[in-house]
N, C-alpha and C positions, 0 to 999 in steps of 0.2 A: 093674475094667477096662472093664466094659460101660458104666458111667456116663461114664467118660472118653472112650471111643470115640464114644458118642453126642454128647458135648460137642464133640469135634473135628469130627465129621461135620456137625453143625448149624452150627458156626463157619465151616467151609469153604463150606457152602451159603449162608450169609449173605454171605460175601465175594464169592462168584461172582454172586449175585443183585444185590448192591449195585453191583458193578463193571459188570455188564451194563446195569443201569438207567441208570447215569451215561452210558453210551455212546449210549443211545437215550432221552435225556431227553424229547424231544418225544412219543414214543410212550407213555412211562410217564406223562407229564403228562396225556395224553388218557385214560388209564385212571383216574388220580386224579380227573379231571373227572367221571367217571361217578358218583362218590360225593359230589360237592359240590353245593351249591345252584346253580341255573342262572346266577345273576348274579355268581358268584365271579370276581373279577378274574383274568386270565391270569397275572399276576405271582404271585399267591397260590398258584395251582395249581402253577406251576413251582417256586416256593419249597418247597411241600409235597413235591413229587416229589423235588426235590434233597435235602431234609432226610431223607426216608425212605431214599433210596439211601445217603447218607453215614452215616446212623444204622445201617444194616445193616452197612456196612463197619467202622465203629468197634466195634459190638457183636461182630462176628465176630472182628476182630483182637484185641480185649481178651480175649474168651473163649478164643481159641486160645493166646495168649501168656501169659495169667495164669490158669490153670485153678483156682488156689486162692482166687481172689476170690469169696467166697460170695455177696455181694449181686448179682453179675452174673447168677447162675443164674436168679433170678426175672425179671430183665429179659429174658433170652433166652426164657424160658417165655412171658412176656407178648407178645413178638414172635410166637412160634409160635401163640399163641391168637389174636392179631390176624390172622394169615394165615387161620385157620379162619373168623373172623368175616367177613373180606373175601371169602373163597371162597363162603360161604353167601349173603351179600348179593348178590354178583355173580351167583350161580346164580339167585337169586330174581328179581332185577331186570334183569340184563344178560346173560342166558344167550346163549351163542354170540358174545359180544363179546370181543375180545382182552384178556387180562389184563396182558400185558407184564411178567409176574413175573420173567422173566429178560431183560428188554429185547427187543432184536431176535432174541435166540437162541431165544425161545419163540414158537411159533405157536399155543400153546394158548389156549383160550377158557375163560370161566367155565362150568364144567360139573360134573357129579357126580364125575368122576375127579379134578378139581382139589380138590374138598372132601376126597376120600380122601387125596390127597397132603398137603394141609395138616394133616389129622389126624395122619398119620404124622410130620410134622415136629414138631407139638406134643407128641406122645407121646415122640419123641426128646428134645425139650427137657425134658420132665418126667423122663425117665430120667436126664438130666444133673444133676438136682437132688439125686440121691443122693450124700451126702458120700463123697469118696474118701479113702483113707489118705493122710496128709500125706507119707509116704515116696514115694508115686507121683507127687506133683505138685511136688516140690521142683525149682525151676529157678533157676539162677544168672543173672546179667546176660547172659552170652553165649548161654545157652539162650533166654532171652526175646527177645533181639535177633534170634536166628536164626528164631524162630517169627514174629516181626513181619515179618522180611524175606520169609518164606514166605507170610505173609498178604498182603503187598503184591504178591507175584508172582501169587497166585491172583486177586486183584481186578484186577490189570493184564491178566492173560490173558483174563479174562472181558470186560473192557472192550474189549480189542483185537479179540476174536472178534465181539462184538456190534457194534462199529463197522464191521468188515468186512462183516458180514451186512447192516447197515443201508445201507452205501454201495452194496453190490451191488443191494439192493432198490430204492434210489432211482435207480440208474443203468440199471436194466433198462428196455428199451423198453416202452411201454404195451401194445403188441400181444402181448408175451411173457407177460403176466399171465394 
């Protein structure tokens, strides 16, 4: 049960992060640009940011709705380890710059606390690697469809919230900052 709980928690986190990144794609693209060579075309940076956001949503939805797919666990663990790598590199080279990990919902910057959060996520993804009894993960088509609908709602809620925050931030008068 602990492994399945960790799997569900990481899946929901991926859905929320991906949805929020999609709503603040310019902000997340700026964060991606921090790790790219200086002359990288803007379209490549935007495409990379879009790919990361969509990849998080797809991985989260698949992991949540199909917990028995074994090959997906190492993929999610790889994503979690990627978070650690980005957090460490961001701390080393771009300390105190916005990470946009949750799009406009996150005002966090690359810092030591971010490394700690990323490690916790990676540990959760590692815990999800523990095989679960097949009786605990048997889902019929209706169950999978319901979990996919729930995944879509989580991603949409994060998207909507991040879009509202970004719109409010962009609409605020300059003197209010």
